[in-house]
Structures are given as C-alpha cells and as structure tokens.
All heavy atoms as a GROMACS GRO file, in nm:
protein
  620
    1MET      N    1   0.057  -0.052  -0.239
    1MET     CA    2  -0.045  -0.091  -0.330
    1MET      C    3  -0.179  -0.083  -0.245
    1MET      O    4  -0.180  -0.106  -0.129
    1MET     CB    5  -0.019  -0.231  -0.378
    1MET     CG    6   0.095  -0.239  -0.475
    1MET     SD    7   0.125  -0.405  -0.545
    1MET     CE    8  -0.030  -0.438  -0.625
    2THR      N    9  -0.281  -0.055  -0.322
    2THR     CA   10  -0.414  -0.050  -0.262
    2THR      C   11  -0.474  -0.193  -0.246
    2THR      O   12  -0.433  -0.279  -0.315
    2THR     CB   13  -0.511   0.033  -0.340
    2THR    OG1   14  -0.531  -0.023  -0.465
    2THR    CG2   15  -0.454   0.180  -0.362
    3ASP      N   16  -0.571  -0.204  -0.162
    3ASP     CA   17  -0.640  -0.335  -0.144
    3ASP      C   18  -0.708  -0.372  -0.277
    3ASP      O   19  -0.714  -0.489  -0.311
    3ASP     CB   20  -0.744  -0.330  -0.032
    3ASP     CG   21  -0.679  -0.319   0.103
    3ASP    OD1   22  -0.563  -0.364   0.120
    3ASP    OD2   23  -0.744  -0.268   0.200
    4GLU      N   24  -0.758  -0.270  -0.349
    4GLU     CA   25  -0.826  -0.299  -0.473
    4GLU      C   26  -0.732  -0.357  -0.577
    4GLU      O   27  -0.764  -0.451  -0.648
    4GLU     CB   28  -0.884  -0.166  -0.529
    4GLU     CG   29  -0.963  -0.186  -0.660
    4GLU     CD   30  -1.015  -0.056  -0.708
    4GLU    OE1   31  -1.063   0.024  -0.626
    4GLU    OE2   32  -1.016  -0.030  -0.832
    5GLU      N   33  -0.611  -0.304  -0.582
    5GLU     CA   34  -0.509  -0.354  -0.674
    5GLU      C   35  -0.472  -0.502  -0.640
    5GLU      O   36  -0.459  -0.584  -0.730
    5GLU     CB   37  -0.383  -0.266  -0.673
    5GLU     CG   38  -0.403  -0.130  -0.740
    5GLU     CD   39  -0.287  -0.039  -0.715
    5GLU    OE1   40  -0.216  -0.047  -0.608
    5GLU    OE2   41  -0.255   0.044  -0.802
    6ILE      N   42  -0.463  -0.528  -0.507
    6ILE     CA   43  -0.429  -0.664  -0.468
    6ILE      C   44  -0.536  -0.758  -0.502
    6ILE      O   45  -0.516  -0.871  -0.548
    6ILE     CB   46  -0.395  -0.662  -0.315
    6ILE    CG1   47  -0.269  -0.581  -0.288
    6ILE    CG2   48  -0.380  -0.807  -0.263
    6ILE    CD1   49  -0.240  -0.553  -0.143
    7GLN      N   50  -0.665  -0.717  -0.480
    7GLN     CA   51  -0.777  -0.806  -0.512
    7GLN      C   52  -0.789  -0.833  -0.662
    7GLN      O   53  -0.836  -0.934  -0.702
    7GLN     CB   54  -0.910  -0.739  -0.460
    7GLN     CG   55  -0.920  -0.743  -0.312
    7GLN     CD   56  -1.042  -0.666  -0.260
    7GLN    OE1   57  -1.113  -0.600  -0.340
    7GLN    NE2   58  -1.065  -0.668  -0.131
    8LYS      N   59  -0.742  -0.735  -0.746
    8LYS     CA   60  -0.747  -0.758  -0.886
    8LYS      C   61  -0.630  -0.850  -0.932
    8LYS      O   62  -0.622  -0.885  -1.052
    8LYS     CB   63  -0.729  -0.623  -0.962
    8LYS     CG   64  -0.852  -0.540  -0.959
    8LYS     CD   65  -0.830  -0.415  -1.034
    8LYS     CE   66  -0.948  -0.323  -1.035
    8LYS     NZ   67  -0.923  -0.198  -1.106
    9GLY      N   68  -0.541  -0.892  -0.836
    9GLY     CA   69  -0.434  -0.981  -0.874
    9GLY      C   70  -0.312  -0.913  -0.926
    9GLY      O   71  -0.221  -0.977  -0.980
   10ILE      N   72  -0.305  -0.777  -0.910
   10ILE     CA   73  -0.189  -0.705  -0.956
   10ILE      C   74  -0.075  -0.735  -0.867
   10ILE      O   75  -0.087  -0.724  -0.739
   10ILE     CB   76  -0.223  -0.554  -0.964
   10ILE    CG1   77  -0.330  -0.530  -1.066
   10ILE    CG2   78  -0.095  -0.471  -0.997
   10ILE    CD1   79  -0.385  -0.386  -1.064
   11LEU      N   80   0.038  -0.775  -0.920
   11LEU     CA   81   0.156  -0.815  -0.837
   11LEU      C   82   0.247  -0.701  -0.805
   11LEU      O   83   0.313  -0.703  -0.700
   11LEU     CB   84   0.233  -0.923  -0.909
   11LEU     CG   85   0.160  -1.056  -0.934
   11LEU    CD1   86   0.247  -1.149  -1.013
   11LEU    CD2   87   0.114  -1.119  -0.802
   12TYR      N   88   0.257  -0.604  -0.894
   12TYR     CA   89   0.352  -0.497  -0.873
   12TYR      C   90   0.279  -0.365  -0.880
   12TYR      O   91   0.181  -0.344  -0.947
   12TYR     CB   92   0.460  -0.497  -0.982
   12TYR     CG   93   0.540  -0.628  -0.991
   12TYR    CD1   94   0.514  -0.724  -1.082
   12TYR    CD2   95   0.640  -0.649  -0.892
   12TYR    CE1   96   0.583  -0.842  -1.080
   12TYR    CE2   97   0.706  -0.770  -0.892
   12TYR     CZ   98   0.680  -0.866  -0.987
   12TYR     OH   99   0.750  -0.981  -0.986
   13PRO      N  100   0.332  -0.265  -0.807
   13PRO     CA  101   0.266  -0.130  -0.812
   13PRO      C  102   0.287  -0.064  -0.944
   13PRO      O  103   0.378  -0.098  -1.024
   13PRO     CB  104   0.342  -0.056  -0.700
   13PRO     CG  105   0.470  -0.125  -0.680
   13PRO     CD  106   0.446  -0.269  -0.718
   14SER      N  107   0.200   0.026  -0.971
   14SER     CA  108   0.210   0.104  -1.098
   14SER      C  109   0.336   0.188  -1.090
   14SER      O  110   0.382   0.230  -0.986
   14SER     CB  111   0.090   0.194  -1.120
   14SER     OG  112   0.088   0.294  -1.026
   15ILE      N  113   0.387   0.218  -1.208
   15ILE     CA  114   0.513   0.300  -1.213
   15ILE      C  115   0.491   0.438  -1.158
   15ILE      O  116   0.582   0.496  -1.101
   15ILE     CB  117   0.564   0.307  -1.362
   15ILE    CG1  118   0.712   0.353  -1.359
   15ILE    CG2  119   0.481   0.397  -1.446
   15ILE    CD1  120   0.807   0.251  -1.314
   16GLY      N  121   0.364   0.486  -1.160
   16GLY     CA  122   0.338   0.614  -1.103
   16GLY      C  123   0.348   0.622  -0.952
   16GLY      O  124   0.358   0.732  -0.893
   17SER      N  125   0.347   0.510  -0.881
   17SER     CA  126   0.350   0.508  -0.741
   17SER      C  127   0.487   0.458  -0.684
   17SER      O  128   0.503   0.449  -0.565
   17SER     CB  129   0.237   0.422  -0.684
   17SER     OG  130   0.252   0.286  -0.722
   18ILE      N  131   0.580   0.432  -0.774
   18ILE     CA  132   0.709   0.375  -0.732
   18ILE      C  133   0.782   0.471  -0.636
   18ILE      O  134   0.837   0.420  -0.535
   18ILE     CB  135   0.799   0.349  -0.858
   18ILE    CG1  136   0.741   0.229  -0.936
   18ILE    CG2  137   0.943   0.320  -0.822
   18ILE    CD1  138   0.742   0.099  -0.864
   19ARG      N  139   0.788   0.594  -0.662
   19ARG     CA  140   0.860   0.688  -0.572
   19ARG      C  141   0.796   0.691  -0.434
   19ARG      O  142   0.872   0.697  -0.335
   19ARG     CB  143   0.869   0.824  -0.636
   19ARG     CG  144   0.968   0.826  -0.753
   19ARG     CD  145   1.005   0.965  -0.798
   19ARG     NE  146   1.097   1.027  -0.713
   19ARG     CZ  147   1.230   1.008  -0.712
   19ARG    NH1  148   1.282   0.921  -0.790
   19ARG    NH2  149   1.308   1.070  -0.625
   20GLU      N  150   0.669   0.690  -0.429
   20GLU     CA  151   0.597   0.692  -0.297
   20GLU      C  152   0.629   0.565  -0.220
   20GLU      O  153   0.657   0.572  -0.101
   20GLU     CB  154   0.448   0.709  -0.319
   20GLU     CG  155   0.367   0.715  -0.189
   20GLU     CD  156   0.396   0.839  -0.104
   20GLU    OE1  157   0.426   0.950  -0.165
   20GLU    OE2  158   0.393   0.829   0.016
   21ILE      N  159   0.621   0.453  -0.288
   21ILE     CA  160   0.654   0.323  -0.227
   21ILE      C  161   0.801   0.320  -0.183
   21ILE      O  162   0.830   0.274  -0.073
   21ILE     CB  163   0.614   0.208  -0.316
   21ILE    CG1  164   0.463   0.200  -0.329
   21ILE    CG2  165   0.673   0.074  -0.266
   21ILE    CD1  166   0.414   0.109  -0.436
   22THR      N  167   0.887   0.370  -0.263
   22THR     CA  168   1.029   0.369  -0.235
   22THR      C  169   1.054   0.460  -0.114
   22THR      O  170   1.131   0.420  -0.024
   22THR     CB  171   1.110   0.428  -0.354
   22THR    OG1  172   1.090   0.341  -0.464
   22THR    CG2  173   1.256   0.431  -0.328
   23ALA      N  174   0.986   0.569  -0.102
   23ALA     CA  175   0.996   0.657   0.019
   23ALA      C  176   0.956   0.583   0.144
   23ALA      O  177   1.017   0.592   0.249
   23ALA     CB  178   0.922   0.785   0.001
   24GLU      N  179   0.842   0.511   0.134
   24GLU     CA  180   0.792   0.435   0.254
   24GLU      C  181   0.892   0.326   0.295
   24GLU      O  182   0.918   0.308   0.412
   24GLU     CB  183   0.658   0.369   0.216
   24GLU     CG  184   0.544   0.470   0.201
   24GLU     CD  185   0.489   0.520   0.327
   24GLU    OE1  186   0.512   0.458   0.438
   24GLU    OE2  187   0.424   0.626   0.328
   25VAL      N  188   0.946   0.252   0.196
   25VAL     CA  189   1.045   0.149   0.226
   25VAL      C  190   1.169   0.211   0.286
   25VAL      O  191   1.226   0.162   0.386
   25VAL     CB  192   1.075   0.059   0.101
   25VAL    CG1  193   1.192  -0.033   0.128
   25VAL    CG2  194   0.950  -0.013   0.052
   26GLY      N  195   1.216   0.318   0.223
   26GLY     CA  196   1.337   0.383   0.274
   26GLY      C  197   1.320   0.434   0.417
   26GLY      O  198   1.408   0.426   0.498
   27ALA      N  199   1.202   0.492   0.446
   27ALA     CA  200   1.172   0.542   0.582
   27ALA      C  201   1.174   0.425   0.682
   27ALA      O  202   1.221   0.438   0.789
   27ALA     CB  203   1.036   0.612   0.584
   28ALA      N  204   1.118   0.308   0.640
   28ALA     CA  205   1.116   0.195   0.730
   28ALA      C  206   1.261   0.147   0.761
   28ALA      O  207   1.291   0.109   0.873
   28ALA     CB  208   1.033   0.078   0.670
   29VAL      N  209   1.342   0.147   0.652
   29VAL     CA  210   1.482   0.108   0.672
   29VAL      C  211   1.554   0.208   0.767
   29VAL      O  212   1.628   0.170   0.853
   29VAL     CB  213   1.557   0.094   0.538
   29VAL    CG1  214   1.706   0.081   0.553
   29VAL    CG2  215   1.498  -0.020   0.455
   30LEU      N  216   1.523   0.332   0.744
   30LEU     CA  217   1.587   0.439   0.828
   30LEU      C  218   1.543   0.424   0.977
   30LEU      O  219   1.631   0.428   1.069
   30LEU     CB  220   1.547   0.579   0.777
   30LEU     CG  221   1.596   0.695   0.864
   30LEU    CD1  222   1.743   0.697   0.876
   30LEU    CD2  223   1.544   0.824   0.799
   31ARG      N  224   1.417   0.397   0.997
   31ARG     CA  225   1.368   0.381   1.134
   31ARG      C  226   1.434   0.257   1.202
   31ARG      O  227   1.467   0.259   1.320
   31ARG     CB  228   1.209   0.370   1.138
   31ARG     CG  229   1.142   0.503   1.111
   31ARG     CD  230   0.994   0.497   1.145
   31ARG     NE  231   0.924   0.394   1.064
   31ARG     CZ  232   0.879   0.419   0.938
   31ARG    NH1  233   0.896   0.532   0.881
   31ARG    NH2  234   0.817   0.322   0.879
   32ALA      N  235   1.448   0.151   1.121
   32ALA     CA  236   1.516   0.029   1.176
   32ALA      C  237   1.663   0.062   1.209
   32ALA      O  238   1.714   0.016   1.315
   32ALA     CB  239   1.508  -0.089   1.077
   33ALA      N  240   1.729   0.133   1.119
   33ALA     CA  241   1.868   0.172   1.153
   33ALA      C  242   1.881   0.256   1.268
   33ALA      O  243   1.974   0.240   1.352
   33ALA     CB  244   1.929   0.238   1.028
   34VAL      N  245   1.789   0.348   1.287
   34VAL     CA  246   1.790   0.438   1.410
   34VAL      C  247   1.763   0.353   1.534
   34VAL      O  248   1.834   0.366   1.637
   34VAL     CB  249   1.684   0.550   1.397
   34VAL    CG1  250   1.664   0.621   1.522
   34VAL    CG2  251   1.725   0.649   1.280
   35ALA      N  252   1.665   0.261   1.529
   35ALA     CA  253   1.633   0.172   1.642
   35ALA      C  254   1.755   0.087   1.680
   35ALA      O  255   1.776   0.068   1.798
   35ALA     CB  256   1.512   0.090   1.614
   36ASP      N  257   1.831   0.041   1.583
   36ASP     CA  258   1.947  -0.043   1.612
   36ASP      C  259   2.074   0.038   1.633
   36ASP      O  260   2.184  -0.018   1.639
   36ASP     CB  261   1.968  -0.139   1.494
   36ASP     CG  262   1.859  -0.242   1.483
   36ASP    OD1  263   1.780  -0.263   1.580
   36ASP    OD2  264   1.848  -0.311   1.380
   37GLU      N  265   2.059   0.171   1.642
   37GLU     CA  266   2.170   0.264   1.658
   37GLU      C  267   2.280   0.250   1.554
   37GLU      O  268   2.396   0.261   1.582
   37GLU     CB  269   2.226   0.248   1.801
   37GLU     CG  270   2.124   0.283   1.911
   37GLU     CD  271   2.184   0.271   2.051
   37GLU    OE1  272   2.298   0.233   2.067
   37GLU    OE2  273   2.103   0.302   2.142
   38LEU      N  274   2.238   0.232   1.429
   38LEU     CA  275   2.326   0.221   1.317
   38LEU      C  276   2.331   0.351   1.232
   38LEU      O  277   2.415   0.366   1.149
   38LEU     CB  278   2.291   0.103   1.230
   38LEU     CG  279   2.298  -0.035   1.298
   38LEU    CD1  280   2.238  -0.140   1.209
   38LEU    CD2  281   2.438  -0.064   1.340
   39ALA      N  282   2.229   0.433   1.250
   39ALA     CA  283   2.217   0.554   1.170
   39ALA      C  284   2.315   0.664   1.215
   39ALA      O  285   2.342   0.676   1.336
   39ALA     CB  286   2.077   0.613   1.181
   40GLU      N  287   2.378   0.730   1.118
   40GLU     CA  288   2.476   0.834   1.152
   40GLU      C  289   2.425   0.976   1.124
   40GLU      O  290   2.488   1.071   1.159
   40GLU     CB  291   2.604   0.809   1.063
   40GLU     CG  292   2.671   0.683   1.098
   40GLU     CD  293   2.797   0.660   1.015
   40GLU    OE1  294   2.832   0.751   0.939
   40GLU    OE2  295   2.860   0.554   1.029
   41GLY      N  296   2.311   0.980   1.057
   41GLY     CA  297   2.259   1.110   1.020
   41GLY      C  298   2.303   1.157   0.883
   41GLY      O  299   2.385   1.089   0.818
   42TYR      N  300   2.247   1.268   0.838
   42TYR     CA  301   2.276   1.314   0.704
   42TYR      C  302   2.256   1.467   0.704
   42TYR      O  303   2.154   1.518   0.750
   42TYR     CB  304   2.188   1.251   0.601
   42TYR     CG  305   2.211   1.294   0.460
   42TYR    CD1  306   2.332   1.260   0.393
   42TYR    CD2  307   2.119   1.373   0.390
   42TYR    CE1  308   2.356   1.304   0.267
   42TYR    CE2  309   2.145   1.415   0.264
   42TYR     CZ  310   2.266   1.380   0.196
   42TYR     OH  311   2.286   1.416   0.071
   43LEU      N  312   2.359   1.543   0.657
   43LEU     CA  313   2.358   1.686   0.650
   43LEU      C  314   2.328   1.740   0.789
   43LEU      O  315   2.402   1.718   0.881
   43LEU     CB  316   2.263   1.736   0.550
   43LEU     CG  317   2.293   1.697   0.400
   43LEU    CD1  318   2.184   1.745   0.310
   43LEU    CD2  319   2.426   1.752   0.361
   44ASP      N  320   2.217   1.814   0.807
   44ASP     CA  321   2.190   1.876   0.934
   44ASP      C  322   2.108   1.796   1.036
   44ASP      O  323   2.075   1.845   1.141
   44ASP     CB  324   2.122   2.014   0.910
   44ASP     CG  325   1.991   2.001   0.837
   44ASP    OD1  326   1.972   1.898   0.768
   44ASP    OD2  327   1.906   2.090   0.848
   45ILE      N  328   2.074   1.674   0.999
   45ILE     CA  329   1.996   1.588   1.084
   45ILE      C  330   2.083   1.477   1.140
   45ILE      O  331   2.140   1.397   1.065
   45ILE     CB  332   1.875   1.526   1.011
   45ILE    CG1  333   1.787   1.631   0.947
   45ILE    CG2  334   1.795   1.437   1.098
   45ILE    CD1  335   1.707   1.716   1.046
   46GLY      N  336   2.098   1.470   1.270
   46GLY     CA  337   2.180   1.369   1.332
   46GLY      C  338   2.091   1.254   1.383
   46GLY      O  339   1.968   1.261   1.381
   47PRO      N  340   2.150   1.148   1.438
   47PRO     CA  341   2.077   1.033   1.483
   47PRO      C  342   1.980   1.066   1.595
   47PRO      O  343   1.869   1.010   1.608
   47PRO     CB  344   2.183   0.931   1.520
   47PRO     CG  345   2.310   1.003   1.522
   47PRO     CD  346   2.294   1.126   1.444
   48ARG      N  347   2.019   1.163   1.676
   48ARG     CA  348   1.928   1.199   1.787
   48ARG      C  349   1.802   1.264   1.734
   48ARG      O  350   1.689   1.230   1.783
   48ARG     CB  351   1.998   1.298   1.879
   48ARG     CG  352   1.915   1.341   2.000
   48ARG     CD  353   1.987   1.427   2.094
   48ARG     NE  354   2.102   1.351   2.153
   48ARG     CZ  355   2.218   1.403   2.183
   48ARG    NH1  356   2.240   1.529   2.167
   48ARG    NH2  357   2.310   1.331   2.242
   49GLU      N  358   1.812   1.347   1.635
   49GLU     CA  359   1.693   1.410   1.576
   49GLU      C  360   1.609   1.303   1.503
   49GLU      O  361   1.490   1.310   1.503
   49GLU     CB  362   1.730   1.524   1.481
   49GLU     CG  363   1.789   1.643   1.546
   49GLU     CD  364   1.940   1.632   1.571
   49GLU    OE1  365   2.003   1.531   1.531
   49GLU    OE2  366   1.994   1.720   1.639
   50MET      N  367   1.674   1.211   1.437
   50MET     CA  368   1.604   1.103   1.361
   50MET      C  369   1.522   1.021   1.459
   50MET      O  370   1.411   0.978   1.425
   50MET     CB  371   1.700   1.016   1.286
   50MET     CG  372   1.762   1.080   1.166
   50MET     SD  373   1.879   0.967   1.088
   50MET     CE  374   1.923   1.064   0.950
   51ARG      N  375   1.575   0.996   1.577
   51ARG     CA  376   1.505   0.915   1.678
   51ARG      C  377   1.374   0.981   1.719
   51ARG      O  378   1.280   0.912   1.755
   51ARG     CB  379   1.598   0.896   1.796
   51ARG     CG  380   1.558   0.788   1.887
   51ARG     CD  381   1.661   0.752   1.994
   51ARG     NE  382   1.787   0.706   1.933
   51ARG     CZ  383   1.905   0.773   1.936
   51ARG    NH1  384   1.913   0.888   1.994
   51ARG    NH2  385   2.010   0.721   1.878
   52LEU      N  386   1.368   1.119   1.717
   52LEU     CA  387   1.252   1.187   1.756
   52LEU      C  388   1.144   1.203   1.646
   52LEU      O  389   1.033   1.256   1.671
   52LEU     CB  390   1.292   1.326   1.813
   52LEU     CG  391   1.387   1.320   1.933
   52LEU    CD1  392   1.432   1.465   1.966
   52LEU    CD2  393   1.324   1.253   2.046
   53MET      N  394   1.182   1.171   1.522
   53MET     CA  395   1.088   1.187   1.411
   53MET      C  396   0.974   1.088   1.415
   53MET      O  397   0.990   0.971   1.455
   53MET     CB  398   1.160   1.168   1.277
   53MET     CG  399   1.258   1.273   1.238
   53MET     SD  400   1.323   1.229   1.076
   53MET     CE  401   1.433   1.365   1.044
   54SER      N  402   0.855   1.137   1.377
   54SER     CA  403   0.742   1.048   1.365
   54SER      C  404   0.755   0.972   1.235
   54SER      O  405   0.840   1.001   1.150
   54SER     CB  406   0.608   1.128   1.358
   54SER     OG  407   0.603   1.204   1.241
   55LYS      N  408   0.665   0.870   1.209
   55LYS     CA  409   0.672   0.800   1.086
   55LYS      C  410   0.652   0.888   0.967
   55LYS      O  411   0.725   0.882   0.868
   55LYS     CB  412   0.561   0.691   1.088
   55LYS     CG  413   0.558   0.605   0.959
   55LYS     CD  414   0.451   0.503   0.960
   55LYS     CE  415   0.451   0.432   0.829
   55LYS     NZ  416   0.347   0.324   0.822
   56GLU      N  417   0.557   0.979   0.977
   56GLU     CA  418   0.528   1.072   0.867
   56GLU      C  419   0.649   1.165   0.841
   56GLU      O  420   0.684   1.192   0.725
   56GLU     CB  421   0.401   1.156   0.894
   56GLU     CG  422   0.272   1.076   0.897
   56GLU     CD  423   0.252   0.991   1.025
   56GLU    OE1  424   0.319   1.029   1.130
   56GLU    OE2  425   0.173   0.898   1.023
   57GLU      N  426   0.708   1.211   0.948
   57GLU     CA  427   0.830   1.304   0.933
   57GLU      C  428   0.943   1.223   0.866
   57GLU      O  429   1.018   1.281   0.787
   57GLU     CB  430   0.871   1.355   1.072
   57GLU     CG  431   0.772   1.454   1.127
   57GLU     CD  432   0.808   1.492   1.273
   57GLU    OE1  433   0.857   1.405   1.346
   57GLU    OE2  434   0.785   1.606   1.306
   58THR      N  435   0.956   1.097   0.902
   58THR     CA  436   1.066   1.017   0.843
   58THR      C  437   1.043   0.994   0.697
   58THR      O  438   1.134   1.011   0.615
   58THR     CB  439   1.069   0.881   0.916
   58THR    OG1  440   1.084   0.898   1.055
   58THR    CG2  441   1.192   0.802   0.864
   59VAL      N  442   0.917   0.972   0.653
   59VAL     CA  443   0.884   0.956   0.512
   59VAL      C  444   0.918   1.087   0.438
   59VAL      O  445   0.974   1.085   0.333
   59VAL     CB  446   0.738   0.914   0.489
   59VAL    CG1  447   0.703   0.919   0.344
   59VAL    CG2  448   0.713   0.773   0.542
   60GLU      N  449   0.875   1.199   0.495
   60GLU     CA  450   0.904   1.328   0.431
   60GLU      C  451   1.049   1.356   0.422
   60GLU      O  452   1.101   1.412   0.323
   60GLU     CB  453   0.827   1.442   0.509
   60GLU     CG  454   0.681   1.443   0.486
   60GLU     CD  455   0.642   1.448   0.340
   60GLU    OE1  456   0.700   1.527   0.266
   60GLU    OE2  457   0.556   1.365   0.303
   61TYR      N  458   1.129   1.321   0.527
   61TYR     CA  459   1.271   1.340   0.527
   61TYR      C  460   1.333   1.257   0.413
   61TYR      O  461   1.416   1.309   0.338
   61TYR     CB  462   1.328   1.291   0.663
   61TYR     CG  463   1.478   1.290   0.666
   61TYR    CD1  464   1.553   1.408   0.683
   61TYR    CD2  465   1.550   1.168   0.660
   61TYR    CE1  466   1.690   1.408   0.683
   61TYR    CE2  467   1.687   1.172   0.663
   61TYR     CZ  468   1.756   1.287   0.675
   61TYR     OH  469   1.895   1.281   0.681
   62VAL      N  470   1.289   1.132   0.396
   62VAL     CA  471   1.341   1.045   0.288
   62VAL      C  472   1.306   1.107   0.154
   62VAL      O  473   1.389   1.122   0.062
   62VAL     CB  474   1.288   0.905   0.299
   62VAL    CG1  475   1.320   0.823   0.173
   62VAL    CG2  476   1.348   0.835   0.422
   63LYS      N  477   1.183   1.154   0.140
   63LYS     CA  478   1.141   1.214   0.010
   63LYS      C  479   1.228   1.334  -0.024
   63LYS      O  480   1.269   1.355  -0.139
   63LYS     CB  481   0.994   1.259   0.017
   63LYS     CG  482   0.899   1.144   0.004
   63LYS     CD  483   0.757   1.196   0.010
   63LYS     CE  484   0.655   1.087   0.004
   63LYS     NZ  485   0.515   1.143   0.014
   64ARG      N  486   1.258   1.421   0.077
   64ARG     CA  487   1.338   1.544   0.051
   64ARG      C  488   1.476   1.506   0.011
   64ARG      O  489   1.553   1.585  -0.056
   64ARG     CB  490   1.348   1.628   0.176
   64ARG     CG  491   1.218   1.707   0.208
   64ARG     CD  492   1.248   1.814   0.314
   64ARG     NE  493   1.317   1.761   0.432
   64ARG     CZ  494   1.256   1.710   0.536
   64ARG    NH1  495   1.122   1.702   0.547
   64ARG    NH2  496   1.327   1.670   0.644
   65ASN      N  497   1.528   1.388   0.046
   65ASN     CA  498   1.665   1.348   0.021
   65ASN      C  499   1.681   1.243  -0.090
   65ASN      O  500   1.787   1.191  -0.110
   65ASN     CB  501   1.732   1.300   0.148
   65ASN     CG  502   1.751   1.418   0.242
   65ASN    OD1  503   1.841   1.500   0.225
   65ASN    ND2  504   1.670   1.422   0.345
   66MET      N  505   1.568   1.215  -0.164
   66MET     CA  506   1.578   1.118  -0.268
   66MET      C  507   1.644   1.175  -0.387
   66MET      O  508   1.629   1.295  -0.416
   66MET     CB  509   1.434   1.067  -0.303
   66MET     CG  510   1.375   0.972  -0.204
   66MET     SD  511   1.205   0.924  -0.239
   66MET     CE  512   1.232   0.819  -0.378
   67TRP      N  513   1.711   1.091  -0.466
   67TRP     CA  514   1.772   1.132  -0.586
   67TRP      C  515   1.668   1.137  -0.698
   67TRP      O  516   1.584   1.048  -0.708
   67TRP     CB  517   1.882   1.036  -0.624
   67TRP     CG  518   1.952   1.061  -0.753
   67TRP    CD1  519   2.038   1.164  -0.782
   67TRP    CD2  520   1.939   0.988  -0.874
   67TRP    NE1  521   2.086   1.153  -0.907
   67TRP    CE2  522   2.022   1.052  -0.970
   67TRP    CE3  523   1.866   0.882  -0.912
   67TRP    CZ2  524   2.033   1.005  -1.100
   67TRP    CZ3  525   1.874   0.833  -1.039
   67TRP    CH2  526   1.958   0.895  -1.133
   68PHE      N  527   1.675   1.241  -0.778
   68PHE     CA  528   1.586   1.255  -0.894
   68PHE      C  529   1.673   1.251  -1.021
   68PHE      O  530   1.761   1.335  -1.035
   68PHE     CB  531   1.507   1.389  -0.890
   68PHE     CG  532   1.403   1.391  -0.786
   68PHE    CD1  533   1.430   1.434  -0.655
   68PHE    CD2  534   1.277   1.347  -0.813
   68PHE    CE1  535   1.334   1.439  -0.558
   68PHE    CE2  536   1.173   1.348  -0.713
   68PHE     CZ  537   1.209   1.397  -0.585
   69PRO      N  538   1.645   1.148  -1.101
   69PRO     CA  539   1.727   1.144  -1.227
   69PRO      C  540   1.688   1.257  -1.325
   69PRO      O  541   1.574   1.278  -1.353
   69PRO     CB  542   1.688   1.004  -1.286
   69PRO     CG  543   1.551   0.978  -1.231
   69PRO     CD  544   1.544   1.048  -1.097
   70ILE      N  545   1.790   1.323  -1.372
   70ILE     CA  546   1.773   1.424  -1.472
   70ILE      C  547   1.874   1.389  -1.586
   70ILE      O  548   1.991   1.394  -1.563
   70ILE     CB  549   1.798   1.567  -1.421
   70ILE    CG1  550   1.704   1.599  -1.309
   70ILE    CG2  551   1.787   1.669  -1.536
   70ILE    CD1  552   1.730   1.730  -1.242
   71TYR      N  553   1.822   1.347  -1.696
   71TYR     CA  554   1.909   1.300  -1.802
   71TYR      C  555   1.914   1.400  -1.912
   71TYR      O  556   1.812   1.461  -1.949
   71TYR     CB  557   1.854   1.161  -1.860
   71TYR     CG  558   1.849   1.057  -1.760
   71TYR    CD1  559   1.731   1.014  -1.703
   71TYR    CD2  560   1.969   0.994  -1.715
   71TYR    CE1  561   1.728   0.913  -1.606
   71TYR    CE2  562   1.967   0.891  -1.627
   71TYR     CZ  563   1.850   0.854  -1.565
   71TYR     OH  564   1.848   0.751  -1.478
   72SER      N  565   2.031   1.413  -1.972
   72SER     CA  566   2.047   1.502  -2.094
   72SER      C  567   1.995   1.427  -2.210
   72SER      O  568   2.003   1.300  -2.217
   72SER     CB  569   2.198   1.531  -2.110
   72SER     OG  570   2.246   1.599  -2.001
   73PRO      N  571   1.941   1.496  -2.308
   73PRO     CA  572   1.894   1.429  -2.434
   73PRO      C  573   2.014   1.357  -2.500
   73PRO      O  574   2.124   1.402  -2.501
   73PRO     CB  575   1.848   1.540  -2.521
   73PRO     CG  576   1.837   1.665  -2.432
   73PRO     CD  577   1.926   1.642  -2.312
   74LEU      N  578   1.983   1.234  -2.554
   74LEU     CA  579   2.086   1.161  -2.615
   74LEU      C  580   2.112   1.200  -2.763
   74LEU      O  581   2.213   1.175  -2.819
   74LEU     CB  582   2.050   1.009  -2.615
   74LEU     CG  583   2.039   0.944  -2.478
   74LEU    CD1  584   1.996   0.805  -2.487
   74LEU    CD2  585   2.176   0.952  -2.407
   75VAL      N  586   2.009   1.271  -2.820
   75VAL     CA  587   2.017   1.315  -2.958
   75VAL      C  588   1.998   1.464  -2.955
   75VAL      O  589   1.905   1.517  -2.897
   75VAL     CB  590   1.908   1.246  -3.044
   75VAL    CG1  591   1.911   1.301  -3.184
   75VAL    CG2  592   1.923   1.096  -3.041
   76HIS      N  593   2.092   1.531  -3.026
   76HIS     CA  594   2.078   1.675  -3.033
   76HIS      C  595   1.969   1.713  -3.133
   76HIS      O  596   1.967   1.666  -3.247
   76HIS     CB  597   2.215   1.736  -3.082
   76HIS     CG  598   2.209   1.884  -3.093
   76HIS    ND1  599   2.199   1.964  -2.982
   76HIS    CD2  600   2.216   1.964  -3.202
   76HIS    CE1  601   2.195   2.090  -3.024
   76HIS    NE2  602   2.205   2.096  -3.156
   77GLU      N  603   1.874   1.788  -3.086
   77GLU     CA  604   1.768   1.833  -3.178
   77GLU      C  605   1.807   1.956  -3.252
   77GLU      O  606   1.866   2.043  -3.199
   77GLU     CB  607   1.638   1.860  -3.095
   77GLU     CG  608   1.585   1.730  -3.028
   77GLU     CD  609   1.460   1.757  -2.953
   77GLU    OE1  610   1.388   1.855  -2.990
   77GLU    OE2  611   1.426   1.680  -2.864
   78LYS      N  612   1.773   1.963  -3.381
   78LYS     CA  613   1.801   2.077  -3.465
   78LYS      C  614   1.695   2.180  -3.458
   78LYS      O  615   1.586   2.163  -3.444
   78LYS     CB  616   1.824   2.032  -3.609
   78LYS     CG  617   1.950   1.942  -3.622
   78LYS     CD  618   1.970   1.903  -3.759
   78LYS     CE  619   2.089   1.812  -3.774
   78LYS     NZ  620   2.113   1.776  -3.906
   0.00000   0.00000   0.00000
C-alpha cells in the first residue's frame, strides 16, 4: 500500500494490487525459508541458486510461478 492510501485511512489494498502484494509477501517467505535452510527449490532452481537471488529477482521468481485462475463459464452462451 502507498503512504497516501494509509494516510487516507484505507485498511486494505485495492483488489488491483493484490497480486503484486502477494508476490512481495511470497518472496519474503521464500527468502526466510532460504535463510533458515528450509527451501528445497522448484523446477530448475535449487536452494543454492535461490540463496544468490536479489530481492527483486526473488519477487520476479515468485511472480513467474504464481497460479493464475482461469475459470470456465458457468453458463453456456447460445
């Protein structure tokens, strides 16, 4: 959230920024897991490579691996 949003008394981020915030939180969790030697890696990135990632690289890694919901229509259109 921005400082402006906080000053306006907004408690929750806008729905449009949820994925960005989720990526930041996920990257922080990933960095903590790597620091505590709990991370196992994913696909072609192992814990050793994760340890060498910058904060920005970690956020991008999380964004690339986030799930995107794709829902089928519930009603068949004619």
